[in-house]
N, C-alpha and C positions, 0 to 999 in steps of 0.2 A: 526742796533744794537739791540741785544736782552738783555733786562734787566730782571733779575729774582729778585723778591721780597721775602725776608725771614724775619723771626722774631727770634731775640735772638740767632743768630748762630755765629756771629763774636767773635773771641778770643780777649783777652785783648790786645795782640800785634797788631792785625789787627785794633782794634779801636784806639789805640794809634798812629799807623802809619797814619791812615786815618786823624785823627785830626791834626797831624803835617803837612801833605800834604795840608790840607784845611786851615791851619792857616791864610794864606794871603787872603783867600776868606772872612774872617770876617772883619768888620770895627769897631774898629781897629783890627789888627791881633790878633788872639786868644792867641798866646804865650805871648802877652804883658800884659795880665791881668789874666791868669790862668797858673798853673803848669799842662801842658798837661798830663804828666804821672799820676798824682793824679786824674785829671779830668776823664781820660780814665778809671781808676780803679773804680771810683765812678759810672760812667755810666755802666760799665760791671757788677758790683756787685749789683746795686740797681735799675737801670732803665729798663723799657721795651723798646726794640729796634726794630725799623722797618728799614730794610736794603735793599739797592738796589745794586745788584751784576751784574757786567759785567765780565764774565769768572771768574778770580780769584781776580778782583779788587772790593774792597768795594767802590763803586762809590758814594753812598749817605747813609746818616744815620740820622734818627730822634730818639731821646731818650726822653722818657716821664716818669715821676714819677706819678704813679696812687695812689691817696690817697682818700679813701672814694668816694665821688661823684665829686671830682675835679682832673683833670690831669694837670700837669705842665710840659710843654715841655722845656727841658734844653738844647737841641742841635738840630740844623738843619744844616747839612753840605753836600756839594756836591763837589767832586773833580773838579778842574778847567776844565779838559778835557771833563766833562759831563755837565758843566753849560749851561744853556739856552735850555735844551732839555726836560724840564718839570719834571725832577726827584724830585725836592723839592715839587712841587705841588702834584705829585703822592704819595710821601712818607707821606706828611701831610694828604692827604685824607685817606690813609690807617690807619694812626695813629688815626685820628678822628673816623673812623669806629670801631677800637679796643676799644677806650675809651668809645664809646656808648655801646659796648658789655659788658664792665666791669662796667656798670651803672654810668658812669661819666655824669654829667649834664653840666659841664663847663670845658673848657680847657684854660689854660693861658700860656703865655710866656713873657719873657722880651727881649727887643731889644734895642740896642743903637740908640738914636735919629739920630745920624749921618749916620747910615746904612739905607739910604732912599730906596735902592733897596729891602731890606728885609721888611721894613715897608710897602712898596707898595704891595709886595707879600701877606703879612699877611692880609692887608686890603682887597685885591681882594678875599681872601679866607673866608672873613666874620669875621675876628677878629676886635675888636674895641678897641681903646685906652681908657684905664680907667684913669680918672684924679686921680693923686696921687702926692700930693705936695712933699713928700720925694723923690720919684723916679724922679720927675721933676727936682729937684735940681741936681741929679747925672747924668743927661743926658740919662736916661733910660725910655723907655715907657713900661708900663705893658699893654699887650694886652690880651683881653678876648673874647672867643667865647662860646656862649650858645649852647648846643647840643639839 
């Protein structure tokens, strides 16, 4: 399987479809807590995107907001057919390299505590859970990685 990595090429429609198709990969499903169409539009218009393509399929997507010296990853998603093949790890590594190039010193992300598979992946990649009482109450971890 040949995966091609690109930056900022997906159309709004491709991002929206990708997020709909990946919704059940999130814990809980993405569509239960965001309006996917609005979220896709925000990602398309405001985030830097690292994309994994297999032929015409947007197989994986990481979206990051780059603000001064901090990057905030708002989305990590991989289509079910491509799960378990290292795409999320490759996309996050590429995103980290881009953040460094853009002079970011820290990258952050939020993850639902119940999504233990994602928490374990981020931990393996060097993200650490930041103690945060407010997030702790809501069932969300804030995870941080110094670059």
